mmCIF file of the N, C-alpha and C atoms, coordinates in Angstrom:
data_MODEL
# 
_entry.id   MODEL 
# 
loop_
_atom_site.group_PDB 
_atom_site.id 
_atom_site.type_symbol 
_atom_site.label_atom_id 
_atom_site.label_alt_id 
_atom_site.label_comp_id 
_atom_site.label_asym_id 
_atom_site.label_entity_id 
_atom_site.label_seq_id 
_atom_site.pdbx_PDB_ins_code 
_atom_site.Cartn_x 
_atom_site.Cartn_y 
_atom_site.Cartn_z 
_atom_site.occupancy 
_atom_site.B_iso_or_equiv 
_atom_site.pdbx_formal_charge 
_atom_site.auth_seq_id 
_atom_site.auth_comp_id 
_atom_site.auth_asym_id 
_atom_site.auth_atom_id 
_atom_site.pdbx_PDB_model_num 
ATOM 1   N N  . MET A 1 1  ? 11.509  19.583  4.292   1.00 0.00 ? 1  MET A N  1 
ATOM 2   C CA . MET A 1 1  ? 10.579  18.683  3.351   1.00 0.00 ? 1  MET A CA 1 
ATOM 3   C C  . MET A 1 1  ? 9.560   17.772  4.509   1.00 0.00 ? 1  MET A C  1 
ATOM 4   N N  . SER A 1 2  ? 8.095   17.844  4.616   1.00 0.00 ? 2  SER A N  1 
ATOM 5   C CA . SER A 1 2  ? 7.067   17.734  5.146   1.00 0.00 ? 2  SER A CA 1 
ATOM 6   C C  . SER A 1 2  ? 6.716   16.509  4.695   1.00 0.00 ? 2  SER A C  1 
ATOM 7   N N  . GLU A 1 3  ? 5.488   15.938  5.920   1.00 0.00 ? 3  GLU A N  1 
ATOM 8   C CA . GLU A 1 3  ? 5.691   14.395  5.555   1.00 0.00 ? 3  GLU A CA 1 
ATOM 9   C C  . GLU A 1 3  ? 3.831   14.608  5.832   1.00 0.00 ? 3  GLU A C  1 
ATOM 10  N N  . LEU A 1 4  ? 3.188   13.220  5.255   1.00 0.00 ? 4  LEU A N  1 
ATOM 11  C CA . LEU A 1 4  ? 1.922   12.933  5.460   1.00 0.00 ? 4  LEU A CA 1 
ATOM 12  C C  . LEU A 1 4  ? 1.730   11.183  4.545   1.00 0.00 ? 4  LEU A C  1 
ATOM 13  N N  . ILE A 1 5  ? 0.563   11.245  5.512   1.00 0.00 ? 5  ILE A N  1 
ATOM 14  C CA . ILE A 1 5  ? 0.275   10.049  5.060   1.00 0.00 ? 5  ILE A CA 1 
ATOM 15  C C  . ILE A 1 5  ? -0.866  9.486   4.807   1.00 0.00 ? 5  ILE A C  1 
ATOM 16  N N  . ARG A 1 6  ? -1.372  8.356   3.435   1.00 0.00 ? 6  ARG A N  1 
ATOM 17  C CA . ARG A 1 6  ? -1.995  8.419   2.390   1.00 0.00 ? 6  ARG A CA 1 
ATOM 18  C C  . ARG A 1 6  ? -2.097  6.992   2.319   1.00 0.00 ? 6  ARG A C  1 
ATOM 19  N N  . THR A 1 7  ? -3.091  6.674   2.512   1.00 0.00 ? 7  THR A N  1 
ATOM 20  C CA . THR A 1 7  ? -3.970  5.561   2.533   1.00 0.00 ? 7  THR A CA 1 
ATOM 21  C C  . THR A 1 7  ? -3.958  4.998   0.577   1.00 0.00 ? 7  THR A C  1 
ATOM 22  N N  . ARG A 1 8  ? -3.365  3.651   0.926   1.00 0.00 ? 8  ARG A N  1 
ATOM 23  C CA . ARG A 1 8  ? -2.623  2.952   -0.678  1.00 0.00 ? 8  ARG A CA 1 
ATOM 24  C C  . ARG A 1 8  ? -3.379  1.485   -1.019  1.00 0.00 ? 8  ARG A C  1 
ATOM 25  N N  . LEU A 1 9  ? -4.441  1.644   -2.221  1.00 0.00 ? 9  LEU A N  1 
ATOM 26  C CA . LEU A 1 9  ? -4.725  -0.126  -2.380  1.00 0.00 ? 9  LEU A CA 1 
ATOM 27  C C  . LEU A 1 9  ? -4.033  -0.189  -3.490  1.00 0.00 ? 9  LEU A C  1 
ATOM 28  N N  . ILE A 1 10 ? -3.584  -1.328  -2.605  1.00 0.00 ? 10 ILE A N  1 
ATOM 29  C CA . ILE A 1 10 ? -2.923  -2.976  -3.771  1.00 0.00 ? 10 ILE A CA 1 
ATOM 30  C C  . ILE A 1 10 ? -3.748  -3.829  -3.922  1.00 0.00 ? 10 ILE A C  1 
ATOM 31  N N  . GLN A 1 11 ? -3.712  -3.887  -5.462  1.00 0.00 ? 11 GLN A N  1 
ATOM 32  C CA . GLN A 1 11 ? -4.559  -4.982  -6.213  1.00 0.00 ? 11 GLN A CA 1 
ATOM 33  C C  . GLN A 1 11 ? -4.179  -5.879  -6.507  1.00 0.00 ? 11 GLN A C  1 
ATOM 34  N N  . THR A 1 12 ? -4.770  -7.066  -6.392  1.00 0.00 ? 12 THR A N  1 
ATOM 35  C CA . THR A 1 12 ? -3.899  -8.662  -6.996  1.00 0.00 ? 12 THR A CA 1 
ATOM 36  C C  . THR A 1 12 ? -5.370  -9.257  -7.226  1.00 0.00 ? 12 THR A C  1 
ATOM 37  N N  . GLU A 1 13 ? -5.541  -10.176 -7.753  1.00 0.00 ? 13 GLU A N  1 
ATOM 38  C CA . GLU A 1 13 ? -6.566  -11.339 -8.192  1.00 0.00 ? 13 GLU A CA 1 
ATOM 39  C C  . GLU A 1 13 ? -7.764  -11.514 -7.255  1.00 0.00 ? 13 GLU A C  1 
ATOM 40  N N  . LYS A 1 14 ? -6.780  -11.818 -5.975  1.00 0.00 ? 14 LYS A N  1 
ATOM 41  C CA . LYS A 1 14 ? -8.022  -12.290 -4.920  1.00 0.00 ? 14 LYS A CA 1 
ATOM 42  C C  . LYS A 1 14 ? -8.189  -11.512 -4.041  1.00 0.00 ? 14 LYS A C  1 
ATOM 43  N N  . TYR A 1 15 ? -7.585  -10.530 -4.129  1.00 0.00 ? 15 TYR A N  1 
ATOM 44  C CA . TYR A 1 15 ? -7.187  -9.772  -2.624  1.00 0.00 ? 15 TYR A CA 1 
ATOM 45  C C  . TYR A 1 15 ? -6.863  -7.902  -2.813  1.00 0.00 ? 15 TYR A C  1 
ATOM 46  N N  . VAL A 1 16 ? -7.735  -6.662  -2.703  1.00 0.00 ? 16 VAL A N  1 
ATOM 47  C CA . VAL A 1 16 ? -7.041  -5.647  -2.248  1.00 0.00 ? 16 VAL A CA 1 
ATOM 48  C C  . VAL A 1 16 ? -6.874  -5.369  -0.905  1.00 0.00 ? 16 VAL A C  1 
ATOM 49  N N  . VAL A 1 17 ? -5.488  -4.929  -1.027  1.00 0.00 ? 17 VAL A N  1 
ATOM 50  C CA . VAL A 1 17 ? -5.544  -3.899  0.478   1.00 0.00 ? 17 VAL A CA 1 
ATOM 51  C C  . VAL A 1 17 ? -5.467  -3.096  0.814   1.00 0.00 ? 17 VAL A C  1 
ATOM 52  N N  . ALA A 1 18 ? -5.406  -3.052  1.588   1.00 0.00 ? 18 ALA A N  1 
ATOM 53  C CA . ALA A 1 18 ? -5.125  -0.895  1.825   1.00 0.00 ? 18 ALA A CA 1 
ATOM 54  C C  . ALA A 1 18 ? -4.380  -0.510  2.947   1.00 0.00 ? 18 ALA A C  1 
ATOM 55  N N  . VAL A 1 19 ? -3.469  0.010   2.971   1.00 0.00 ? 19 VAL A N  1 
ATOM 56  C CA . VAL A 1 19 ? -2.579  0.619   3.750   1.00 0.00 ? 19 VAL A CA 1 
ATOM 57  C C  . VAL A 1 19 ? -1.216  1.990   3.422   1.00 0.00 ? 19 VAL A C  1 
ATOM 58  N N  . ASP A 1 20 ? -1.604  2.194   4.573   1.00 0.00 ? 20 ASP A N  1 
ATOM 59  C CA . ASP A 1 20 ? -1.448  3.869   4.968   1.00 0.00 ? 20 ASP A CA 1 
ATOM 60  C C  . ASP A 1 20 ? 0.051   3.661   4.606   1.00 0.00 ? 20 ASP A C  1 
ATOM 61  N N  . VAL A 1 21 ? 0.824   4.929   3.596   1.00 0.00 ? 21 VAL A N  1 
ATOM 62  C CA . VAL A 1 21 ? 2.289   4.629   3.789   1.00 0.00 ? 21 VAL A CA 1 
ATOM 63  C C  . VAL A 1 21 ? 2.415   5.894   4.220   1.00 0.00 ? 21 VAL A C  1 
ATOM 64  N N  . GLU A 1 22 ? 3.568   6.585   4.115   1.00 0.00 ? 22 GLU A N  1 
ATOM 65  C CA . GLU A 1 22 ? 4.192   7.591   4.279   1.00 0.00 ? 22 GLU A CA 1 
ATOM 66  C C  . GLU A 1 22 ? 4.997   8.316   2.784   1.00 0.00 ? 22 GLU A C  1 
ATOM 67  N N  . MET A 1 23 ? 4.124   9.400   2.265   1.00 0.00 ? 23 MET A N  1 
ATOM 68  C CA . MET A 1 23 ? 4.635   10.348  1.382   1.00 0.00 ? 23 MET A CA 1 
ATOM 69  C C  . MET A 1 23 ? 5.736   11.502  1.875   1.00 0.00 ? 23 MET A C  1 
ATOM 70  N N  . VAL A 1 24 ? 6.378   12.044  1.002   1.00 0.00 ? 24 VAL A N  1 
ATOM 71  C CA . VAL A 1 24 ? 7.094   13.140  1.633   1.00 0.00 ? 24 VAL A CA 1 
ATOM 72  C C  . VAL A 1 24 ? 6.906   14.503  0.546   1.00 0.00 ? 24 VAL A C  1 
ATOM 73  N N  . ILE A 1 25 ? 6.886   14.835  0.588   1.00 0.00 ? 25 ILE A N  1 
ATOM 74  C CA . ILE A 1 25 ? 6.868   16.700  -0.175  1.00 0.00 ? 25 ILE A CA 1 
ATOM 75  C C  . ILE A 1 25 ? 7.997   17.400  -0.086  1.00 0.00 ? 25 ILE A C  1 
ATOM 76  N N  . PRO A 1 26 ? 8.544   17.374  -1.123  1.00 0.00 ? 26 PRO A N  1 
ATOM 77  C CA . PRO A 1 26 ? 9.955   17.980  -1.340  1.00 0.00 ? 26 PRO A CA 1 
ATOM 78  C C  . PRO A 1 26 ? 9.833   19.153  -1.198  1.00 0.00 ? 26 PRO A C  1 
ATOM 79  N N  . ALA A 1 27 ? 10.794  19.878  -0.333  1.00 0.00 ? 27 ALA A N  1 
ATOM 80  C CA . ALA A 1 27 ? 11.078  21.570  -0.745  1.00 0.00 ? 27 ALA A CA 1 
ATOM 81  C C  . ALA A 1 27 ? 11.529  21.856  -2.245  1.00 0.00 ? 27 ALA A C  1 
ATOM 82  N N  . ASP A 1 28 ? 12.111  21.265  -3.253  1.00 0.00 ? 28 ASP A N  1 
ATOM 83  C CA . ASP A 1 28 ? 11.979  22.124  -4.089  1.00 0.00 ? 28 ASP A CA 1 
ATOM 84  C C  . ASP A 1 28 ? 11.119  21.640  -5.147  1.00 0.00 ? 28 ASP A C  1 
ATOM 85  N N  . ASP A 1 29 ? 10.275  21.163  -4.778  1.00 0.00 ? 29 ASP A N  1 
ATOM 86  C CA . ASP A 1 29 ? 8.983   20.785  -5.338  1.00 0.00 ? 29 ASP A CA 1 
ATOM 87  C C  . ASP A 1 29 ? 8.141   20.965  -4.989  1.00 0.00 ? 29 ASP A C  1 
ATOM 88  N N  . PRO A 1 30 ? 7.076   21.110  -4.154  1.00 0.00 ? 30 PRO A N  1 
ATOM 89  C CA . PRO A 1 30 ? 5.742   20.942  -3.286  1.00 0.00 ? 30 PRO A CA 1 
ATOM 90  C C  . PRO A 1 30 ? 4.495   20.508  -4.413  1.00 0.00 ? 30 PRO A C  1 
ATOM 91  N N  . SER A 1 31 ? 4.293   20.806  -5.237  1.00 0.00 ? 31 SER A N  1 
ATOM 92  C CA . SER A 1 31 ? 3.629   20.767  -5.644  1.00 0.00 ? 31 SER A CA 1 
ATOM 93  C C  . SER A 1 31 ? 3.030   18.611  -6.233  1.00 0.00 ? 31 SER A C  1 
ATOM 94  N N  . GLU A 1 32 ? 3.391   18.187  -5.704  1.00 0.00 ? 32 GLU A N  1 
ATOM 95  C CA . GLU A 1 32 ? 4.116   16.471  -6.017  1.00 0.00 ? 32 GLU A CA 1 
ATOM 96  C C  . GLU A 1 32 ? 4.552   15.397  -5.043  1.00 0.00 ? 32 GLU A C  1 
ATOM 97  N N  . PRO A 1 33 ? 3.534   15.176  -3.917  1.00 0.00 ? 33 PRO A N  1 
ATOM 98  C CA . PRO A 1 33 ? 3.938   14.357  -2.674  1.00 0.00 ? 33 PRO A CA 1 
ATOM 99  C C  . PRO A 1 33 ? 4.810   12.678  -3.078  1.00 0.00 ? 33 PRO A C  1 
ATOM 100 N N  . CYS A 1 34 ? 5.842   12.254  -2.588  1.00 0.00 ? 34 CYS A N  1 
ATOM 101 C CA . CYS A 1 34 ? 6.337   10.806  -3.559  1.00 0.00 ? 34 CYS A CA 1 
ATOM 102 C C  . CYS A 1 34 ? 6.394   10.205  -2.635  1.00 0.00 ? 34 CYS A C  1 
ATOM 103 N N  . TYR A 1 35 ? 6.996   8.620   -3.035  1.00 0.00 ? 35 TYR A N  1 
ATOM 104 C CA . TYR A 1 35 ? 7.367   7.842   -2.168  1.00 0.00 ? 35 TYR A CA 1 
ATOM 105 C C  . TYR A 1 35 ? 8.629   7.651   -1.489  1.00 0.00 ? 35 TYR A C  1 
ATOM 106 N N  . GLU A 1 36 ? 9.185   7.564   -0.824  1.00 0.00 ? 36 GLU A N  1 
ATOM 107 C CA . GLU A 1 36 ? 10.355  7.013   -0.021  1.00 0.00 ? 36 GLU A CA 1 
ATOM 108 C C  . GLU A 1 36 ? 10.619  5.884   -0.695  1.00 0.00 ? 36 GLU A C  1 
ATOM 109 N N  . ALA A 1 37 ? 12.627  5.600   -0.464  1.00 0.00 ? 37 ALA A N  1 
ATOM 110 C CA . ALA A 1 37 ? 12.451  3.756   -1.411  1.00 0.00 ? 37 ALA A CA 1 
ATOM 111 C C  . ALA A 1 37 ? 11.643  3.090   -0.227  1.00 0.00 ? 37 ALA A C  1 
ATOM 112 N N  . GLU A 1 38 ? 11.897  3.463   1.268   1.00 0.00 ? 38 GLU A N  1 
ATOM 113 C CA . GLU A 1 38 ? 11.636  2.582   2.243   1.00 0.00 ? 38 GLU A CA 1 
ATOM 114 C C  . GLU A 1 38 ? 9.655   2.273   1.337   1.00 0.00 ? 38 GLU A C  1 
ATOM 115 N N  . ALA A 1 39 ? 8.964   3.455   1.718   1.00 0.00 ? 39 ALA A N  1 
ATOM 116 C CA . ALA A 1 39 ? 7.690   3.017   1.204   1.00 0.00 ? 39 ALA A CA 1 
ATOM 117 C C  . ALA A 1 39 ? 7.294   2.341   -0.124  1.00 0.00 ? 39 ALA A C  1 
ATOM 118 N N  . VAL A 1 40 ? 7.976   2.467   -1.024  1.00 0.00 ? 40 VAL A N  1 
ATOM 119 C CA . VAL A 1 40 ? 7.708   2.052   -2.457  1.00 0.00 ? 40 VAL A CA 1 
ATOM 120 C C  . VAL A 1 40 ? 8.507   0.222   -2.099  1.00 0.00 ? 40 VAL A C  1 
ATOM 121 N N  . LYS A 1 41 ? 9.659   -0.304  -1.187  1.00 0.00 ? 41 LYS A N  1 
ATOM 122 C CA . LYS A 1 41 ? 9.691   -1.946  -0.941  1.00 0.00 ? 41 LYS A CA 1 
ATOM 123 C C  . LYS A 1 41 ? 8.529   -2.096  -0.152  1.00 0.00 ? 41 LYS A C  1 
ATOM 124 N N  . PHE A 1 42 ? 8.000   -1.177  0.746   1.00 0.00 ? 42 PHE A N  1 
ATOM 125 C CA . PHE A 1 42 ? 7.182   -2.147  1.191   1.00 0.00 ? 42 PHE A CA 1 
ATOM 126 C C  . PHE A 1 42 ? 5.727   -2.609  0.556   1.00 0.00 ? 42 PHE A C  1 
ATOM 127 N N  . LEU A 1 43 ? 5.357   -1.343  -0.155  1.00 0.00 ? 43 LEU A N  1 
ATOM 128 C CA . LEU A 1 43 ? 3.971   -1.380  -1.722  1.00 0.00 ? 43 LEU A CA 1 
ATOM 129 C C  . LEU A 1 43 ? 4.564   -2.769  -2.363  1.00 0.00 ? 43 LEU A C  1 
ATOM 130 N N  . ARG A 1 44 ? 5.200   -3.118  -3.126  1.00 0.00 ? 44 ARG A N  1 
ATOM 131 C CA . ARG A 1 44 ? 5.921   -4.472  -3.121  1.00 0.00 ? 44 ARG A CA 1 
ATOM 132 C C  . ARG A 1 44 ? 5.920   -5.366  -2.602  1.00 0.00 ? 44 ARG A C  1 
ATOM 133 N N  . GLU A 1 45 ? 6.315   -5.554  -1.181  1.00 0.00 ? 45 GLU A N  1 
ATOM 134 C CA . GLU A 1 45 ? 6.258   -6.157  0.173   1.00 0.00 ? 45 GLU A CA 1 
ATOM 135 C C  . GLU A 1 45 ? 5.046   -6.992  -0.110  1.00 0.00 ? 45 GLU A C  1 
ATOM 136 N N  . VAL A 1 46 ? 3.393   -5.752  -0.141  1.00 0.00 ? 46 VAL A N  1 
ATOM 137 C CA . VAL A 1 46 ? 2.256   -6.152  0.960   1.00 0.00 ? 46 VAL A CA 1 
ATOM 138 C C  . VAL A 1 46 ? 1.309   -6.778  -0.917  1.00 0.00 ? 46 VAL A C  1 
ATOM 139 N N  . LYS A 1 47 ? 1.976   -6.087  -2.095  1.00 0.00 ? 47 LYS A N  1 
ATOM 140 C CA . LYS A 1 47 ? 1.713   -7.067  -2.965  1.00 0.00 ? 47 LYS A CA 1 
ATOM 141 C C  . LYS A 1 47 ? 1.621   -8.771  -3.255  1.00 0.00 ? 47 LYS A C  1 
ATOM 142 N N  . GLU A 1 48 ? 3.379   -8.876  -3.265  1.00 0.00 ? 48 GLU A N  1 
ATOM 143 C CA . GLU A 1 48 ? 4.394   -10.174 -3.258  1.00 0.00 ? 48 GLU A CA 1 
ATOM 144 C C  . GLU A 1 48 ? 3.224   -10.942 -1.948  1.00 0.00 ? 48 GLU A C  1 
ATOM 145 N N  . ARG A 1 49 ? 2.613   -10.762 -0.808  1.00 0.00 ? 49 ARG A N  1 
ATOM 146 C CA . ARG A 1 49 ? 2.353   -11.130 -0.174  1.00 0.00 ? 49 ARG A CA 1 
ATOM 147 C C  . ARG A 1 49 ? 0.593   -11.323 0.162   1.00 0.00 ? 49 ARG A C  1 
ATOM 148 N N  . ALA A 1 50 ? 0.265   -10.891 -0.825  1.00 0.00 ? 50 ALA A N  1 
ATOM 149 C CA . ALA A 1 50 ? -1.333  -11.011 -0.981  1.00 0.00 ? 50 ALA A CA 1 
ATOM 150 C C  . ALA A 1 50 ? -1.416  -11.737 -2.125  1.00 0.00 ? 50 ALA A C  1 
ATOM 151 N N  . GLU A 1 51 ? 0.131   -11.958 -3.160  1.00 0.00 ? 51 GLU A N  1 
ATOM 152 C CA . GLU A 1 51 ? -0.489  -13.123 -4.435  1.00 0.00 ? 51 GLU A CA 1 
ATOM 153 C C  . GLU A 1 51 ? 0.529   -14.224 -3.778  1.00 0.00 ? 51 GLU A C  1 
ATOM 154 N N  . ARG A 1 52 ? 1.090   -14.103 -2.196  1.00 0.00 ? 52 ARG A N  1 
ATOM 155 C CA . ARG A 1 52 ? 1.274   -15.474 -1.568  1.00 0.00 ? 52 ARG A CA 1 
ATOM 156 C C  . ARG A 1 52 ? 0.235   -16.181 -0.545  1.00 0.00 ? 52 ARG A C  1 
ATOM 157 N N  . ASP A 1 53 ? -0.894  -15.176 -0.694  1.00 0.00 ? 53 ASP A N  1 
ATOM 158 C CA . ASP A 1 53 ? -1.875  -15.804 0.706   1.00 0.00 ? 53 ASP A CA 1 
ATOM 159 C C  . ASP A 1 53 ? -1.614  -15.499 1.638   1.00 0.00 ? 53 ASP A C  1 
ATOM 160 N N  . GLU A 1 54 ? -0.872  -14.179 1.945   1.00 0.00 ? 54 GLU A N  1 
ATOM 161 C CA . GLU A 1 54 ? -0.827  -14.322 3.481   1.00 0.00 ? 54 GLU A CA 1 
ATOM 162 C C  . GLU A 1 54 ? -1.064  -13.345 4.435   1.00 0.00 ? 54 GLU A C  1 
ATOM 163 N N  . LEU A 1 55 ? -2.202  -13.515 4.419   1.00 0.00 ? 55 LEU A N  1 
ATOM 164 C CA . LEU A 1 55 ? -3.310  -13.294 5.113   1.00 0.00 ? 55 LEU A CA 1 
ATOM 165 C C  . LEU A 1 55 ? -3.074  -12.537 6.174   1.00 0.00 ? 55 LEU A C  1 
ATOM 166 N N  . ASN A 1 56 ? -2.668  -13.530 7.360   1.00 0.00 ? 56 ASN A N  1 
ATOM 167 C CA . ASN A 1 56 ? -2.618  -12.518 8.831   1.00 0.00 ? 56 ASN A CA 1 
ATOM 168 C C  . ASN A 1 56 ? -1.242  -11.814 9.132   1.00 0.00 ? 56 ASN A C  1 
ATOM 169 N N  . TRP A 1 57 ? 0.099   -11.422 7.546   1.00 0.00 ? 57 TRP A N  1 
ATOM 170 C CA . TRP A 1 57 ? 0.724   -10.803 7.447   1.00 0.00 ? 57 TRP A CA 1 
ATOM 171 C C  . TRP A 1 57 ? -0.041  -9.154  7.502   1.00 0.00 ? 57 TRP A C  1 
ATOM 172 N N  . LEU A 1 58 ? -0.263  -9.390  5.937   1.00 0.00 ? 58 LEU A N  1 
ATOM 173 C CA . LEU A 1 58 ? -1.534  -8.765  5.527   1.00 0.00 ? 58 LEU A CA 1 
ATOM 174 C C  . LEU A 1 58 ? -2.534  -7.888  6.429   1.00 0.00 ? 58 LEU A C  1 
ATOM 175 N N  . LYS A 1 59 ? -3.123  -8.497  7.088   1.00 0.00 ? 59 LYS A N  1 
ATOM 176 C CA . LYS A 1 59 ? -4.383  -8.329  8.453   1.00 0.00 ? 59 LYS A CA 1 
ATOM 177 C C  . LYS A 1 59 ? -3.329  -7.034  9.432   1.00 0.00 ? 59 LYS A C  1 
ATOM 178 N N  . GLN A 1 60 ? -2.200  -7.814  9.522   1.00 0.00 ? 60 GLN A N  1 
ATOM 179 C CA . GLN A 1 60 ? -1.040  -6.329  10.529  1.00 0.00 ? 60 GLN A CA 1 
ATOM 180 C C  . GLN A 1 60 ? -0.930  -5.111  9.922   1.00 0.00 ? 60 GLN A C  1 
ATOM 181 N N  . HIS A 1 61 ? -0.569  -5.207  8.538   1.00 0.00 ? 61 HIS A N  1 
ATOM 182 C CA . HIS A 1 61 ? -0.391  -4.499  8.116   1.00 0.00 ? 61 HIS A CA 1 
ATOM 183 C C  . HIS A 1 61 ? -1.355  -3.600  7.421   1.00 0.00 ? 61 HIS A C  1 
ATOM 184 N N  . GLY A 1 62 ? -2.533  -4.282  6.927   1.00 0.00 ? 62 GLY A N  1 
ATOM 185 C CA . GLY A 1 62 ? -3.610  -3.097  6.476   1.00 0.00 ? 62 GLY A CA 1 
ATOM 186 C C  . GLY A 1 62 ? -4.809  -3.305  6.645   1.00 0.00 ? 62 GLY A C  1 
ATOM 187 N N  . LYS A 1 63 ? -5.305  -3.257  5.952   1.00 0.00 ? 63 LYS A N  1 
ATOM 188 C CA . LYS A 1 63 ? -7.295  -3.439  5.689   1.00 0.00 ? 63 LYS A CA 1 
ATOM 189 C C  . LYS A 1 63 ? -7.643  -4.856  4.297   1.00 0.00 ? 63 LYS A C  1 
ATOM 190 N N  . VAL A 1 64 ? -7.498  -5.538  4.644   1.00 0.00 ? 64 VAL A N  1 
ATOM 191 C CA . VAL A 1 64 ? -8.331  -7.027  3.620   1.00 0.00 ? 64 VAL A CA 1 
ATOM 192 C C  . VAL A 1 64 ? -9.038  -6.875  3.045   1.00 0.00 ? 64 VAL A C  1 
ATOM 193 N N  . TYR A 1 65 ? -9.531  -6.506  2.055   1.00 0.00 ? 65 TYR A N  1 
ATOM 194 C CA . TYR A 1 65 ? -11.172 -7.190  0.828   1.00 0.00 ? 65 TYR A CA 1 
ATOM 195 C C  . TYR A 1 65 ? -10.381 -8.103  0.414   1.00 0.00 ? 65 TYR A C  1 
ATOM 196 N N  . ALA A 1 66 ? -11.351 -9.142  0.279   1.00 0.00 ? 66 ALA A N  1 
ATOM 197 C CA . ALA A 1 66 ? -11.566 -10.270 -0.580  1.00 0.00 ? 66 ALA A CA 1 
ATOM 198 C C  . ALA A 1 66 ? -12.643 -9.527  -2.228  1.00 0.00 ? 66 ALA A C  1 
ATOM 199 N N  . ALA A 1 67 ? -11.790 -11.095 -3.621  1.00 0.00 ? 67 ALA A N  1 
ATOM 200 C CA . ALA A 1 67 ? -13.224 -9.765  -4.568  1.00 0.00 ? 67 ALA A CA 1 
ATOM 201 C C  . ALA A 1 67 ? -14.058 -11.919 -3.984  1.00 0.00 ? 67 ALA A C  1 
ATOM 202 N N  . VAL A 1 68 ? -14.913 -10.922 -4.700  1.00 0.00 ? 68 VAL A N  1 
ATOM 203 C CA . VAL A 1 68 ? -16.505 -12.275 -4.535  1.00 0.00 ? 68 VAL A CA 1 
ATOM 204 C C  . VAL A 1 68 ? -16.648 -12.518 -5.740  1.00 0.00 ? 68 VAL A C  1 
ATOM 205 N N  . GLY A 1 69 ? -16.956 -13.853 -5.804  1.00 0.00 ? 69 GLY A N  1 
ATOM 206 C CA . GLY A 1 69 ? -17.540 -14.344 -7.318  1.00 0.00 ? 69 GLY A CA 1 
ATOM 207 C C  . GLY A 1 69 ? -18.639 -13.837 -7.906  1.00 0.00 ? 69 GLY A C  1 
ATOM 208 N N  . ALA A 1 70 ? -19.414 -13.257 -8.922  1.00 0.00 ? 70 ALA A N  1 
ATOM 209 C CA . ALA A 1 70 ? -20.334 -12.791 -9.520  1.00 0.00 ? 70 ALA A CA 1 
ATOM 210 C C  . ALA A 1 70 ? -21.341 -13.798 -9.311  1.00 0.00 ? 70 ALA A C  1 
ATOM 211 N N  . ALA A 1 71 ? -22.222 -13.605 -8.916  1.00 0.00 ? 71 ALA A N  1 
ATOM 212 C CA . ALA A 1 71 ? -23.730 -14.004 -9.552  1.00 0.00 ? 71 ALA A CA 1 
ATOM 213 C C  . ALA A 1 71 ? -24.474 -14.628 -10.739 1.00 0.00 ? 71 ALA A C  1 
# 
């Protein structure tokens, strides 16, 4: 099984958070990389923390982009 790192964007009403997550390429089906359970849990945590405005934690784990109202 091979591993690779991909950047994923997590979007909420106020933010978009770019985080790097590890994906694996299964030996029996190399056509589609997939997440392991730990990565799925991390992506859920990022979304939940973004919804709670936990900016300090988010900045430690990725890049945070704020939505801007239209002029």
